[in-house]
N, C-alpha and C positions, 0 to 999 in steps of 0.2 A: 579408452575409456566414451564411448558411448555418445548417445546423446547428451549434447551440453545443458536443453532444459527438457524436462519429465513432466508430461501433465496425467493426471488423471481423475477421472468424472466417475460420481456417484452420487446418486440420490439430488441430482441438483448441484450438487458439488463441484467445480473444478480447480480443485488444487496443482497449481504450478510449481514445480519445485527447480531451484536452482543446481544445476548437476556436475561443480567440476571439483569435488571434494579434495581432489590432493590438492586445489588451488584456493579453497576457502573459500570456493565459487566468484570468484575474482572476474569483474566486468570486460570483458575485452567485445571486438568488432562481432565475433560469433555468435556469441551468447547474446548481446544484444539486438540482433536479428531474430534471434530464435525466441525472448521474450515478448522481443515485439508482437511479433505474430502470433504467439500461442494467446494472449493477454486480451489482443485485437478476436480473434476468432471465440473467445471467451465470452468478452463483451458484448458478442454481435447475437450470440446464442441464446434464443430465449427459452431451452432447455436448462441452461447454466442460470441459478437465481443466487448462487453465491460464487465468490473465487477469494482465493487462499493465495498466495505470495507467499514462500519458504525456501528452505535450503535443503539440500543435503549434507549429511555428516555434522562436522561439530560449530560451523557456520551458516549465517544467515549470508551474507556477502561480506568480503574485505575489500568490496572497493574496486576501483581500477588497477587492472593485472600490470601492477607497478612492472616486473621482468618484460613487460612484450613492451613497454613505455621507451624501453634502452634501445629497442630495435629503428625506432622514429628518433632520436633527438635532432638530430641535425632539420626536422621538418616538422617538428612539433605544431605549427598554427596551425599547418595545413591537414594533421592528421586529428587534432584537436576538434580541431570543427566538425567533422566525418566525426567522430564519438558522442561528440556532443548532441549533434543532430538527432544520432540514434535513442541515445539515451532519455532526450529531453519528447521524442514523440512516445515513450515509454509510459514517460510520468506524466503526459497530458491524457494519454489513452487509460492509464490505471484511474486519475479525476473522474473521467468524464464514461467513464461504465457504470452504464445505466444498472446498476443493480451493486449490493455491499462488496467491496474487496478490504479480509481480513490480510495485515500483514506477521506471520505466523515468525516471529523471530529467535529462532531456534540457535542463537547461537553470538558470536558476533557481527554489527553491521556498522561498517567502516565504509567513509564517502559515500560513493555512490549506491553503497549495499543501504547506506543511513539514509539516505535520499528516498529512495524506492518506497523503507517503511513511514516515511513517513508523507508520501504524496498514499498509502492509502488509506480507507477509510478509520477504520480503527489498528491499534497495535496492539498485540500479544506477545508477553516474554516467556521464554525458560528462563528459569530463576540463574541460569549460568549467564545471561545476556550480557553484555556491552554494547556500548553507544558511541563512538568518536568520528570526528571528521577528516580529519588525516589529510585532508590537502596540503597542511602550510608544509607536511614532514618533508615534502620533496618540491616545494615552492610553486604550488598553484592556489590559486581561491577556489571559491564552492562550484560547484556546478549541480545539475539534477533539482533546480526549486530549492537547493537546500534555504539559499539566505528568503526567498520567499515562504516556505513553512515554518524555519527554524526561528526566525524571527517572531512571527505569529505565533506560536506555539508558545515562547518561554520571555519574549521581549529582546530586543535587539543590544542590550546589554550583558545578558548570558548566553547570546547567541554570538558572541563577537567573545568571549570570555572563552568560548569551548573551541574557536576558530583559534588567539592570538595563542592559547597554552596546548593546546593537545590535548584540549580534558576528554578523557573517558569515565564514561556514566555507569554504572551499575545499574542491573537493570528497578532496583531499589528506588536509587535517584532517578533515573527515568522515569518513573511511574511516580514521584513524586512532584515530579517538572510539568505531567502530563504529557508528558511523551509517548507512555506506553497507559493499555486500560487493564491490563489486564498479568496479573505474572503466573506462572504455574511452575511447579516441580518441572525438574528437568524428566524423570522418570513418569509423567504424567501426562507431558506435554501434549503429545501428538495423542491421545485419547480424548485429551480437553480442549481441543483445537477442532476435534472433528464432530465433535459435543456444540460445540460455537455455534461453527459452519452449516450444522444441521439446522439450530434453534433461527439462524439468520435465513437460509434457504424456506423453509416452511413457514416467512414473515409474511407482510404484504411487500412485497417487489417492488409493486408499482410506488406504490406510497413513500419506499423509501428513495426509487430511482427521482421521484419530484423533491422532498426534502435535500438528496447528495447535490441538484440542482440549482437551491436555493441557497445552499452551506456557500458552493461555489461560490456562489455572486456574492454575496452577504456581506464582504469588507471593500468592495468596488464599485458601489453604486450607492445613492442616498436613500434615507430611510423611507421614501415616499414611493420611489420605483420598487424598493423591495418589497413592503407592504403586498401593491400591486399585483407584483407576481407572486408574492404570498395566496393573493385570494383569488389569482387564477389557477393557480396550479391545487388550489384545497378543493377546488371548485370542482376540473378536470378529477380529481378523485372520487369524488361525491359520487360520481357517474359508473363506477366501477364496482365488477362484482364483488369485488372482495373488501370494498366500505357495505353492500346488503349484507356479505356476508358475515363481518367482522359486528354486522351493528344486531341481528339474527343472533349468534352465539350469544353476546352480550346478553339478549333480554334472554333465551333459553338456558342461560349458566351452565354453559359448555366451552371448551374451545374453537376457538375459531380455525379452518380450514380452509386459508387463503392462497389462491393462486398464482397471484401477480397480472391478473384481469381485472 
């Protein structure tokens, strides 16, 4: 089977690939530990300017490994408490990574896989991708930040509709609802994701990280506090080399060469 998570680094882009294709990249404790380690390392590495999360084979991730759940049905509460701790640490790390994080949804994203996609800064999908919660099919409530991200993205009633009726969204409907920002043909998916990641990696990643911090706080504090944080962050960005380069490039009518400093 090899490694359950594979990381490829190229030109400032770290692509982290869930690698259990025979199980549709279903999430288990081993994969969770590996994902958290790889995402944490990429998030902390200044040479990485964009992070891409994707899956090997025909699935992004089918969610929790239901077959493995059968082995601990009698000790479910304790086991799920441990699984959720690992998954939630991963979700928080994706949200707090100081660089753009792209979910490249190459196939089905269900349950925890759907949560991981929602936790990324943007999601792009192959035309054949689809999204569903799936928890209710085995008598579970959602985790992985699903109730936080989905309700904010589509509203509480649509989120409950997906939960109550096991609704499956094709990529086109996910895009209409704002869950996906771009859809690419399956045959062009890898090349398009690579081009998108390269574009982000060449951008002003310091400014991106400041913006990400602001958006993470935007829905949890009053307007006045958010305005003050915006003032502080734009002032810090104004002292960066990227800002000076951006202004120079604008005046000289040439593409900017950002370095993330």
